[in-house]
N, C-alpha and C positions, 0 to 999 in steps of 0.2 A: 308787391314790394314787401309785405309782411312775411310771405313765404320765403323769400330770398334771405331776409334778415334772420329768420329762425334757422334756416339751413346753414348759414354762415356761423352762427353761435353754437350749433350742435357739437362740433368737435371740441370747442373750448369747455363745454360743460363736462365732458368726460375726464378732464385733467384733475378735477377736484375730488375724484373718488378715492377711497382708501385702497389698501392692498387687495389685489384681485385674489380670487379663490385658488387659482393655480399659478402662483408665482413661479417663474422658471427655476429659481434657486431653492425652492422649498423641498425638493427631493421626492415629490410625488411621482410614483410609478404609474404610468398609463400604458395599458396593453393596447397596441394598435392593430395587431393581426395575429391570427393563429389558424391552423387548419382544423384542429379538433380540441375540445376541452372536456375535462371530466372533473366533477366535484367529488372529493373523497371525504365524505362526512354526511351527517344527517341533513336532509333537505325536505322541507315541507312542500309538497306538490299542490299547486293550485291550478285550476284549468285556465284562469285568466292571466297567468304570469308566463312571460316568454323566457326562453333559455338565457338570453342576454340579461334580463332583469334578475334572474336567479344568480347568475355569475357576479352581478354587481353588488348583491346584498349578502351573499354567503360569507362566512367568516372562517371556514375550514380550508383545507388544502384544495387549491384548484390546479390541476395539471394541464398545461398547454403543450400541444405537440404539433410539429410541422410548421416550418417557416414562421416561427414566433418572433414578434417584434415588440419591444417595449421602448418607452421614451421617458427620460428623466431630464427635465430642462431641455438643453440642446443635444444631449447625449442619447444616441440610439444604441440599444442592445438587441442584437439579433442572435437567435439561438435555435437549436434543433428541438429542445424540450426544456420546459421550466415548470417549477412548482412554486406557487405563491401562497403564503399563509398569512392572513391578516391578524390572527390572534398572536402569533409570534413575531410579526412584522419582519418577515424574512422572505426573500426571493432567491431561489436556487435555480441555476440554469446550467445546461450542458451544451457543448459545441458552440462556444460563445465568440461573437465578434462585436467589438465595441468601437463605435465611431462618433466623432464629434466634429463640427465645423472647424476647419483649419488645423485639426489634429490628426496624427497618423492613426491608422487602424490598429487596434489591439486584438489579438486572438488568444484564446486559451481553451482548455478542456472543460473547466468547471468554475462557475462564479457563485459566490454567496454574497448577497447584498442585504445589509441590515437597514431596513426602511426607517427605523427610529434614529439611528446615528448617521445615516447617509454614507456609511463606509462599506467598502466591498473588498473581498479577497478573490483574486483571479488565480487559479491553479493551472499549471501548464503541462507541457512547456508553454510559456508565455512568449509571444512574438509580437514585434511591432512591424507593420508594413507601411513603409513610407516611400512614395514615388517608385513603386514597383519592387523595391529592395526589402527583403524580409530579414529581420535580425532577432535572434533569440535573446531574451533578457533574463532568463532564469526559469525556475519552476514555480515561482510565486510572485505576485505583485499585489501590493496594498493600494487600493484606490480610494480617493476622496471624491464622491459624487455630489457634494453639498453645494457646488457652484454650478454655473451653466456649462461646465466642461468636466472632463475627468482629469484628476491629478494623481500621478504615481508617487506614493510616499515610501521612503526607505524605512525599514523596521529592523 
């Protein structure tokens, strides 16, 4: 009986916690996939440190290539190549496709995302693909990624 009571109260205990480390709207960029990665900067090599651990702690440019996928909240950014720099708080990507739940697909040639301001600029031609139809919306789109979706801002 005590075990059942504890199991029933466990979900309630989780509701009293403060903000989680990775809130969907906090603009944190998470790299989900890449084929190859290279660190462009000084790296201290230790025998007991894996490549993944080095990529998590390095603060210089990291170049990701081949089927690269990032996540910011519910927004997915897929690209052919990307360079992430933690010192400058910038993510730059080429061959970009941006998707989000219930939103049309955005495509562009080059994306620059400022991790500090959570604002991005997508250079084109920029196209929206919705229900199979593709529409060109210009050569530049200003994006707000500070929410759990992308918002196209006029400038």
